ZADO-1210 file (C-alpha; in nm, 4 decimals, padded with zeros to 6 digits):
<atoms>
<atom x="14.2014" y="-20.3440" z="00.1786" code="UNK" pos="1"/>
<atom x="14.5315" y="-20.4081" z="-00.0176" code="UNK" pos="2"/>
<atom x="14.6077" y="-20.4862" z="-00.3782" code="UNK" pos="3"/>
<atom x="14.8166" y="-20.7929" z="-00.4054" code="UNK" pos="4"/>
<atom x="15.0371" y="-20.9703" z="-00.6926" code="UNK" pos="5"/>
<atom x="15.0594" y="-21.3553" z="-00.6625" code="UNK" pos="6"/>
<atom x="15.3479" y="-21.4870" z="-00.8633" code="UNK" pos="7"/>
<atom x="15.3872" y="-21.8458" z="-00.9519" code="UNK" pos="8"/>
<atom x="15.0291" y="-21.9137" z="-00.9346" code="UNK" pos="9"/>
<atom x="14.9580" y="-22.2103" z="-01.1408" code="UNK" pos="10"/>
<atom x="15.1804" y="-22.5039" z="-01.0098" code="UNK" pos="11"/>
<atom x="15.3242" y="-22.7775" z="-01.2387" code="UNK" pos="12"/>
<atom x="15.0011" y="-22.9975" z="-01.1491" code="UNK" pos="13"/>
<atom x="14.7831" y="-22.7430" z="-01.2960" code="UNK" pos="14"/>
<atom x="14.6539" y="-22.6203" z="-00.9725" code="UNK" pos="15"/>
<atom x="14.6356" y="-22.2579" z="-00.8401" code="UNK" pos="16"/>
<atom x="14.8288" y="-22.1798" z="-00.5557" code="UNK" pos="17"/>
<atom x="14.7360" y="-21.8642" z="-00.3631" code="UNK" pos="18"/>
<atom x="15.0200" y="-21.9014" z="-00.1060" code="UNK" pos="19"/>
<atom x="14.7872" y="-21.9584" z="00.1819" code="UNK" pos="20"/>
<atom x="14.5649" y="-21.6645" z="00.1234" code="UNK" pos="21"/>
<atom x="14.2021" y="-21.6933" z="00.2022" code="UNK" pos="22"/>
<atom x="14.0366" y="-21.6859" z="-00.1283" code="UNK" pos="23"/>
<atom x="13.6997" y="-21.5820" z="00.0091" code="UNK" pos="24"/>
<atom x="13.8727" y="-21.2599" z="00.1146" code="UNK" pos="25"/>
<atom x="13.9665" y="-21.1689" z="-00.2529" code="UNK" pos="26"/>
<atom x="13.7125" y="-20.9089" z="-00.3943" code="UNK" pos="27"/>
<atom x="13.4901" y="-21.0513" z="-00.6391" code="UNK" pos="28"/>
<atom x="13.5680" y="-20.9152" z="-00.9790" code="UNK" pos="29"/>
<atom x="13.8942" y="-20.7542" z="-00.9188" code="UNK" pos="30"/>
<atom x="14.0994" y="-21.0651" z="-01.0212" code="UNK" pos="31"/>
<atom x="14.3537" y="-21.0058" z="-01.2989" code="UNK" pos="32"/>
<atom x="14.5196" y="-21.2746" z="-01.4809" code="UNK" pos="33"/>
<atom x="14.7687" y="-21.1779" z="-01.7479" code="UNK" pos="34"/>
<atom x="14.7943" y="-21.4368" z="-02.0047" code="UNK" pos="35"/>
<atom x="15.1816" y="-21.3593" z="-02.0421" code="UNK" pos="36"/>
<atom x="15.2441" y="-21.4285" z="-01.6745" code="UNK" pos="37"/>
<atom x="15.1932" y="-21.6794" z="-01.4153" code="UNK" pos="38"/>
<atom x="15.0512" y="-21.4321" z="-01.1943" code="UNK" pos="39"/>
<atom x="14.7265" y="-21.2947" z="-01.0299" code="UNK" pos="40"/>
<atom x="14.6488" y="-20.9397" z="-00.9208" code="UNK" pos="41"/>
<atom x="14.3388" y="-20.8729" z="-00.6949" code="UNK" pos="42"/>
<atom x="14.2005" y="-20.6671" z="-00.4054" code="UNK" pos="43"/>
<atom x="14.2261" y="-20.8497" z="-00.0791" code="UNK" pos="44"/>
<atom x="14.0549" y="-20.7634" z="00.2588" code="UNK" pos="45"/>
<atom x="14.2364" y="-21.0115" z="00.4697" code="UNK" pos="46"/>
<atom x="14.5712" y="-21.0390" z="00.6631" code="UNK" pos="47"/>
<atom x="14.8582" y="-21.0172" z="00.4340" code="UNK" pos="48"/>
<atom x="15.1910" y="-21.1880" z="00.4967" code="UNK" pos="49"/>
<atom x="15.4099" y="-21.0442" z="00.2156" code="UNK" pos="50"/>
<atom x="15.6828" y="-21.2688" z="00.0797" code="UNK" pos="51"/>
<atom x="15.8587" y="-21.3378" z="-00.2403" code="UNK" pos="52"/>
<atom x="15.5601" y="-21.4555" z="-00.4081" code="UNK" pos="53"/>
<atom x="15.3041" y="-21.2279" z="-00.2416" code="UNK" pos="54"/>
<atom x="15.3453" y="-20.8560" z="-00.2917" code="UNK" pos="55"/>
<atom x="15.1462" y="-20.5610" z="-00.2117" code="UNK" pos="56"/>
<atom x="15.1146" y="-20.3350" z="-00.5152" code="UNK" pos="57"/>
<atom x="14.9919" y="-19.9803" z="-00.5735" code="UNK" pos="58"/>
<atom x="14.6789" y="-19.8790" z="-00.7648" code="UNK" pos="59"/>
<atom x="14.8856" y="-19.7469" z="-01.0583" code="UNK" pos="60"/>
<atom x="15.0482" y="-20.0853" z="-01.1348" code="UNK" pos="61"/>
<atom x="14.7157" y="-20.2602" z="-01.0918" code="UNK" pos="62"/>
<atom x="14.5468" y="-20.0032" z="-01.3508" code="UNK" pos="63"/>
<atom x="14.8438" y="-20.0616" z="-01.5718" code="UNK" pos="64"/>
<atom x="14.8068" y="-20.4447" z="-01.5900" code="UNK" pos="65"/>
<atom x="14.4312" y="-20.4166" z="-01.6324" code="UNK" pos="66"/>
<atom x="14.4738" y="-20.1575" z="-01.9088" code="UNK" pos="67"/>
<atom x="14.7215" y="-20.4206" z="-02.0741" code="UNK" pos="68"/>
<atom x="14.4756" y="-20.7175" z="-02.0416" code="UNK" pos="69"/>
<atom x="14.1871" y="-20.4797" z="-02.1796" code="UNK" pos="70"/>
<atom x="14.4048" y="-20.3971" z="-02.4922" code="UNK" pos="71"/>
<atom x="14.4897" y="-20.7647" z="-02.5478" code="UNK" pos="72"/>
<atom x="14.1225" y="-20.8436" z="-02.5300" code="UNK" pos="73"/>
<atom x="14.0370" y="-20.5700" z="-02.7812" code="UNK" pos="74"/>
<atom x="14.2871" y="-20.7034" z="-03.0529" code="UNK" pos="75"/>
<atom x="14.1450" y="-21.0449" z="-03.0337" code="UNK" pos="76"/>
<atom x="13.9609" y="-21.1301" z="-03.3330" code="UNK" pos="77"/>
<atom x="13.6438" y="-21.3326" z="-03.2417" code="UNK" pos="78"/>
<atom x="13.4503" y="-21.5385" z="-03.4939" code="UNK" pos="79"/>
<atom x="13.1767" y="-21.2565" z="-03.4604" code="UNK" pos="80"/>
<atom x="13.4440" y="-20.9954" z="-03.5340" code="UNK" pos="81"/>
<atom x="13.5613" y="-21.1829" z="-03.8281" code="UNK" pos="82"/>
<atom x="13.2168" y="-21.2347" z="-03.9669" code="UNK" pos="83"/>
<atom x="13.1560" y="-20.8449" z="-03.9152" code="UNK" pos="84"/>
<atom x="13.4688" y="-20.7528" z="-04.1063" code="UNK" pos="85"/>
<atom x="13.3706" y="-21.0232" z="-04.4001" code="UNK" pos="86"/>
<atom x="13.0218" y="-20.8606" z="-04.4214" code="UNK" pos="87"/>
<atom x="13.1830" y="-20.5080" z="-04.4544" code="UNK" pos="88"/>
<atom x="13.4177" y="-20.6284" z="-04.7248" code="UNK" pos="89"/>
<atom x="13.1456" y="-20.8028" z="-04.9147" code="UNK" pos="90"/>
<atom x="12.9344" y="-20.4531" z="-04.8840" code="UNK" pos="91"/>
<atom x="13.2258" y="-20.2705" z="-05.0095" code="UNK" pos="92"/>
<atom x="13.2851" y="-20.5255" z="-05.3083" code="UNK" pos="93"/>
<atom x="12.9193" y="-20.5166" z="-05.3808" code="UNK" pos="94"/>
<atom x="12.9045" y="-20.1208" z="-05.4031" code="UNK" pos="95"/>
<atom x="13.2243" y="-20.1271" z="-05.6218" code="UNK" pos="96"/>
<atom x="13.0534" y="-20.3721" z="-05.8576" code="UNK" pos="97"/>
<atom x="12.7336" y="-20.1935" z="-05.8611" code="UNK" pos="98"/>
<atom x="12.9313" y="-19.8760" z="-05.9560" code="UNK" pos="99"/>
<atom x="13.1202" y="-20.0513" z="-06.2330" code="UNK" pos="100"/>
<atom x="12.7890" y="-20.1888" z="-06.3795" code="UNK" pos="101"/>
<atom x="12.5941" y="-19.8429" z="-06.3556" code="UNK" pos="102"/>
<atom x="12.8950" y="-19.6362" z="-06.4901" code="UNK" pos="103"/>
<atom x="12.9383" y="-19.8783" z="-06.7788" code="UNK" pos="104"/>
<atom x="12.5684" y="-19.8907" z="-06.8617" code="UNK" pos="105"/>
<atom x="12.5440" y="-19.5195" z="-06.9606" code="UNK" pos="106"/>
<atom x="12.2783" y="-19.4552" z="-06.6958" code="UNK" pos="107"/>
</atoms>
């Protein structure tokens, strides 16, 4: 099994071009598609004919790309995360108001 990097994956017509590789031999779940590159990374169990747009990479390179993608995903603010942040802010403001009211009432 090899780890491959396929460059220029998406063509001008919007179609993915795996450069003649048999996509059935890509290990399911191993595909990485960085948002900043027109590239795919994946484990491949077929015959590989490396060239300028298909290169064999090492595990460390693959792991680095995967970590970068995971970091990008962790930084994305989804509507759910935004709602959670707003609820936390609301709770803090309500506590501050409660403290002001209770402190000012002489209780």
